[in-house]
N, C-alpha and C positions, 0 to 999 in steps of 0.2 A: 306498420308493415304494408307495403304496396300490394295491390291485388293484381292478378293476371286478367287481362282483358282479351277476349276472343271475339273476332268478327266473322260471321258466317260468310264463306266465299260466294254463296249464291245470293242470299237475300239481304246481306249486310247487317243482319241483326246482331247487336252487341250483347255479349255475356261476360260476366266477371266471376273469377274463381279465387279462393284463398290459395296462397302459395303451396300449402300442403295438400291441396285437392287436385292438382294437375301436374303432369310431367310428360316429357317427350315419349311418344309412342301411344299415349292414351287415345282412346276413341270416344268421342262425345257426339251428342246429337243436338242440332240446332233447335232451340225451344220454340222457334216460330215456324220454319219450313220443314223441320224434321230431317234435314240432310244429315247423314252420317259424315263426321269430320275427324281427321287424323291430325294430331299434334306433331309437327315436324321438327320444330326447334323452339327454344326459349332464350331470348337475349336479356341478360341481366347486366345493367351498367356498372362500371367500376365504382363510381361514386353514387351513394344512395341519395335519391331525391324524393322527398315525401310526396311531391306532386306527380311523380312519374309512375305511370302504369307500365308494367313489364310488357315487352313486345313478344307476342306469341305468334309463331309461324304455323299456319294450318293449311290443310288442303282437303278437298272432298275425298271421302273414303271410297275409292273405286276398286271393285273387286273383279277379278277375271278367273275363268276357268277354261281349259283347252281340251278338246277331243281330237286325238290323232289317229287316223287309220293308216295301216302299213301292210306292205307285202311281207312275206316270210321267205328268207333265203336259207337254203340248206346247201352248204359247201359252195358249188359254182352254179347252182340252179335256183331259180325263183319259182316257188310253189303256188299253185292255183288254190285260192280260198282255203288257206290253212291257218290254224290257231294254236298258239302255245300259251301256257300260263306260267309265270314265274312262281317260285316256291312261296307258299302261303306266308311264312314267317318273315319274308322281306318286303311284303306289301304294307305300305305305311298308311296311317289314317288319312282318309280323304281321297286316296287314289284307287282306281279300279282298272283291271285288265279284263276286257270283255271280248266276246265272240260276236264280231259284227256280221250280220247276215249277208252282206255284199262281198266284203274283202277278206274277212277273217279277223285279223288283230285290230283292236281298238284300245288305245290307252286314254284314260280320263284322268286329268291331273287334279290334285287338290286345288282349292280355291286359294288365290294369292292376291295381295294388294301392293306388292313391290315388284318392279320389273326385273331386278337382278335375282330376287328370290325365285321368280317365275322361270328364268333361264336355268337356274340350278335344279329346280324341281323337274323340268322337262328332261334335262340330260340325265339326272339320276334315275328317273322313272323308266325312260326308254332303254337305258343301259341294262335293266334287269332282264329284258328279254334274252340277252345274250349271256350275261354273267351268272344269272340265277335261274335260268330256265329249268323247269321240272322235267328235263329230258336228257338222255345220255348223249344225243347228237348235238353238236354245236350249231345253234341256229343264230341268224342275224336278222334284223329287220331292214326292209327296203323302204326308204322314206322318199318316194317320188309318186307322182300322181297317176301315171299309167305305165303299164307293161303289157298286161293282158287287156281284155276289153272291159273288165270291171275296174273302175277308177277308185283311187284312194284320195280322200280329202281331209281337211282340217276344219273344225268348227271352233270359233272363239265366242265365249260368253262374257257379257258385261252385266254387273250388278252394282248396286250402291250399298255395300255392307252386307251383313249376313242375311238381311231381309230380302235381298235381291233388288228389284226395281219394279215399281208400280206402273200400271197402265198409263197413268196420267203423265208420267215422264217418258215412258218407253216410245210412244209414237213420235214425240217431238225429237227425241235423241236419234231415233232411226232415220228421221228426215234429215237431221243435221249431218249424220254420218254418210248418207246415201251417196252424194255426189263425189265422195272420196274413195268409194269402193274400187273403182278401176286402178287407183294407185296401189291398193293392197294386192289386187289381182296381178298386176304387172310385176311388183316386187317379189311376189311369192309364186309366180308361174314356174312350174317344175315338172312338166310332163311332156318332154320332147320326143319320147319313145312311144310308139303305138304299133299294134299288130298290122302287118301287111296282108296281101292277098292270100298267102300260104299260112296265115295266122302266126307267123314268126315276128317277134318284135323287131321294128326297124327304126332308125333315127330319121325324124322328120324335120322340117324347117320351122315348125310351130313351137312356140314356147310352152303353151298349155293345151294339149289335145283334150284334156279333161273338160275344160271350159268350152272349147269349140264344139265338141261332140256331145257332151252330156249337160252342157250349161242350161239348156231349156228344160231339163228333167230334174236335176238334183240341186240347182241353185238358180231358179228362174228369175229373170229380170222383173223388177216391180217398180212402178212409178211412185213418186212422192204422194200422189192423190190416192193411190191404192193403199199406201202405208197408213194414211190418215183413217181409212176405214177399219183398220185393225182386224181384218178377217184372218181366221186361223188357217194358215197354210205353211206347213213345216218345210216345204220344198222351195220356198222363195229364198233369194240370196241373203236377205236380212229379215228376221221375223221375231215375234214375241213368244217366248217359252213361258206359258202361264205356270203358276205355282203347282208343284207336285208334292206328294208326301215326302220324298227323299231329296227334293231340290227346291230352292227359292226361285221365283220368277226372274228371268233374265232376257236381255236382248242377245240374239244369236246371229252370228255372221258365218256364212257357209261358202264363201267364194274361194278359199285357199286350196291349192293342191297340197297333198301330203308333202312335208318338207322337214329339213333339219331344224333343230331348236332355235338357232340364231335368227332364221328368217321368220319363223312363227312369232318369236318375241318382238321382232321389229314391227310386225303387223299389229301385235298387241299394243306396242307403244304408239303407233298412229292412232289407234282407237282410244287409247287412254288420253292423249293430247286433245282429241276431238271432244271427248266427254268432259274434260276439265273446261274447255272453252264453252261448251253448251251450258254447263252448270253455272258459270260466270255470267251468262246472258250475252256472250259475245256473238254478234251477227256473223254468219258464215261468210267468209270472204270469197267463196267460190260457189256459185249457184249455176247449175247446168240445166238446159233444156233436156228433155228425154232423148231427143235425137242426138245431141252432142254426148250425152251419157252413153248411149248405145255405141256410138263411134269409139269412144274411149275404151269401153269394155271390149270391143272387137280387137282394137289395137293391142290392148293389154294381153289378151289371149294369144294372138298371133305372133307378136313381136316381143312381149315381155317388156323389159326396161330398155330395149332398143327401139321402141315405138315412140308414140307421142300421145299426150292426154290433153283434154280440154280443161282450161281454167277460165271460167266464165265463158266468153265467146271466142277465146283465142286458143289455138292449137299449139301446145308447147312440147318441145323435145324433153325427154326425161330429166336431163341435167337442169334445165330451166324450171321445170315443174318442181323438182325437189328443193331447189333454192327458194322458190316462191313459197312453198309449203313451210319450210323452216323459218323464213322471214315473217310470214303472217302469224305463225304460232310460236314465236320464239319465247314469249313469256310462259307459255304452257310447257314448253320443253324444258325451261330452266327449273320448273318445279319437280321435274323427274331426275332421278339419280342415274344419268346415262353413262355407261362405260364404253370404252373403245370397241369392245365386242359388238355392241349394238350399233354404234355410230358408223362403224366400218361397213355394215350392210348397206347403209344409204350412200356412203361414199363409193363403194363399188357400183352401186346402181347408176350413179352419175356417169360412170365410165362404160356403162352398158353390160355390166355383169350381174347376174343372179345365179341361182343354183341350176337353172336350166342351161345357162351358158356353160357353167363348169362341167355339167354332164356331157353336153355337145362336144366341147373341147377335149374332154377325156376320151370319148369314143373315137374322135378324129385322130388323136394321138395314137391310140391303140391300133387303129387300122393302118397307120403309117409304120408302126413298129413291127407288127406281126403279119406274116403272110396269111392271106385269107384261104389259101389252099391247105395250110397245115393247122391253122388256129381259128377258132370261132371268136369274133370280137365280143359276142355276148358273154361267153364264159370268162374271157379275159377282163371284161369290164366288171363283171360281178365279183371276181376275185379281187380286183383293185378296190371296188367299192366296199367290199367286206372289211378290208383293212382300214379304209378311210373313215367309215362310219363308226367303227370300234374306237379308233384313235380320237375322234371328235367327242363321242359320248364319254370317253374316259377323262375328258377335260382339256384336250389339246385344242388348238385354235383352227380357224378356217384356212389359214395358210398351209398348215400341215395336212389338213383334210384334202385340199386341192392338189398338193404335191404327191400324195399317195395315189392320186388318180392321174398323174403325169401332167398336171396343169400348174402353171405359174401365174399367180394373181398379180394384177398391176400394182405398182407402188402408190400408196395413198398419202405419203408424207405431205404433199402440198395441196391436198383436196379438202376444201371447206364446204360446209353445208349452210347455205344462205349467203346473201351478199351484204345486207344491211346489219345483220346481227349473227355473224358466222360462228358456227360450232367447229 
């Protein structure tokens, strides 16, 4: 009987197993470098060959968790720093609904190691604020980065299995990820609204007021040299969360505005692809000077996906940058089970669309439809947003979400991701 042969994707150490000792979905640990590995598929040939070792598909076990801050909506009004709790019996193992000291609501997801499972968990969890709230009044959550002066953000955590990630890998992984953070900022920029002089929320030209106004406080820029020092600073854009009694150590990314699940998971996918590449020992194809990094970060905050980002020393428009990213990491993307829901986020970005764009277009449409003398665009927007976010969290798609806010998204039928190895 042939044995199953597994090669560690990081150190290439070979391990063999009897057929009865391994199956798809199993999680094993490399005996040499201790990397946690997930078995993805087993290929068994039609004709038995005594000399043939079965082909085992494996990938590094990369785990993620997400923290999502959100505003609270009551009918057609957004409340300042308010918190609600879903009914206790609908809270599932691993998820937490907490009272954040800055914004109010904060949802902490269960840990997941599959991108599609992650999307389901986020939608299912956030839906509970509305469907299972422990209140008589119907509440909804506002998943955008600013409305009042206190901003709402999203934090993504990366671990390597249940044990998290040790310091020896954390610094190197953070350095690898660092120069791609502006890509995540641009994709997930989602705070075009900010209070004006009279403290009334107004629509601005910025994609992320949260990053522009609070970026130096809540997600401070850090150089790769500073990352190497591994100083404990929770408020940097990327940092190491050391082990706690209730949580394993992780790498934390703090640059995202609060956003709908599709955009959060697209950002998670970028981080997973980079983590896979790092674990394989693949040199980063994009290395930025800190000056070019800062320029990219500023463009991401001001213009979102309608700006440009540096790739090495060249400044690229977003469509070119996305094609470059998918071409350079096509092997890593192929290891992930990507659905149209996730790929469409990147396709929309190539055409200059993210959630900040949807919100801006929605408000402009509302202003064109309703007389400012009789109607408040803010109340009309909140009413439309209420229906749209409820539809999305109930399982409907981004097209329905946008239409409920009077926005038609562009046709993606002929849009591809990457030039050499298109998705």
